[in-house]
N, C-alpha and C positions, 0 to 999 in steps of 0.2 A: 526326953522320949517324945515329946509332943512336936517339935522340930523335926524329928527324924520322921515320924508318922506323916507328919505334911510332906515332907520333901519325898517321900514313897507316893502319896497319894498325887503329888504334882507329877511324878515321873509317868504315873500310871495314866492319869489324863492326857498328857503331852502325846504317849504313844497311842493312845484311842482316837485323839483327834488327828493325828498324823496317820493313821491308818484309815479313819474316815474319809479325811481329804483325799487321800491316795485313790479309794475305792470310789469317790465321787469323780475324780478327774478320769479315771477309767471309763466309768459310766458314761460321763460327758463326751468323751473321744469316741465311744463306740458307735453312738449316734451321728458324730460329726461326719458330715460329707466332706469329700476329697475328691479332686480330679488330677490323674497323673498327667495328661497332656503327653502322651508318646508320640504324637507326630509333631512334636514343636521342631521348628527349624533352627531354635536357638541353642540346641544341645548338639546332637550327634552331626547332623548335616553341618551345621556351622562350624563345629571344631575341624570336620574334613575339608571344606571350603577355605578355611582358616591355613590348614596344613597346605593346600593347592597353591595357596595364594604366597606360602612362605617360599615354596619351591620355585615359582615364577618370579622372585625378586621382589613381591609387595608384602610390606610387613602386616599381616592379621587381616588383608583385604581392605574393603571399604570400611571407613571409620563411621560406627553407628553407637547408638543406644546401649548394644551389646558386646561392644568390643570391650571397652574396660571391666565390665563385671565378670567376663569370662576369662579367666587366665588363661596364657599364651603358652603354657608347659605341655598340654595335649598336643596341640597341633603343631609345635616343636619338635615332640617324641616321634609323631607321626610323619613329619620330613625328613627327620634323621634316619628313621628307620626304611624309608622309600629309598633315602639317597644309599645307604648301607647295603638295601638288596640290590641296588643297581649295580653299585661299585665293587661289590665283594666278590661276585663270582670271577672277574677280570685279574685276582689276584691270587688266584690257587690253582694247584695242577690239576690235571683232567679228572682224576678220582672225585676230588673234593667238589669241583666244577656240577658234576653230576649231582651229589648230595645236594648242594646248594640250589642248582636248578629244580629240584624235587621239591624241597623245602619250602622254596620261593614260590614255587608252583599251587603249593599248598596253602600257604599261610597269606600270599599278598590278596586274596578276594578277602580274607577277613580283616585284614588292617586298611586296605584301600578299597573303594567301591570302583566301578569301570571308569568313573570319570576322571579318576587319578591317572589311567592310561589312555590318553585318546587314541582311538582307532586301534586298539590293540597294539599299537607299536612297541609299547613297553612291557607287555606282559610277557613277551617271548624274548628275552634277554640274550640267551645263548642259542646259537643255532644247532639243531640235533643233527645235522650230518657232520658237525666240527667234532662233536662229542662220540660219533659214533653209534647214536641212539636209534638212527632212521634205517 
């Protein structure tokens, strides 16, 4: 009986200490300052620049201290989407071309900034006169 009572007391003490440490951690993190760095070139802009480099035959752009830590999957995905959107309209009939053209016109500014399409040459893939939209 005594050992059973000691085990229960140890469990209660463990849970009390666990809860106290958790509350202490939350309290300390509440007052901990942190910086988001939303204008960092290491994140979004670097990923888009890497995709741009892949499209132009350079693997991930210039080698720097941020090349290895940033994995290549997102730039490769952006480059694949860019290539797919540019190739896809040429392989469908007119009705599907119109749908793809509208989807591309709406989605491409979200996936690729203006620098992906130099001087607006790539933004208008299909001629509106050929589609009968003019």
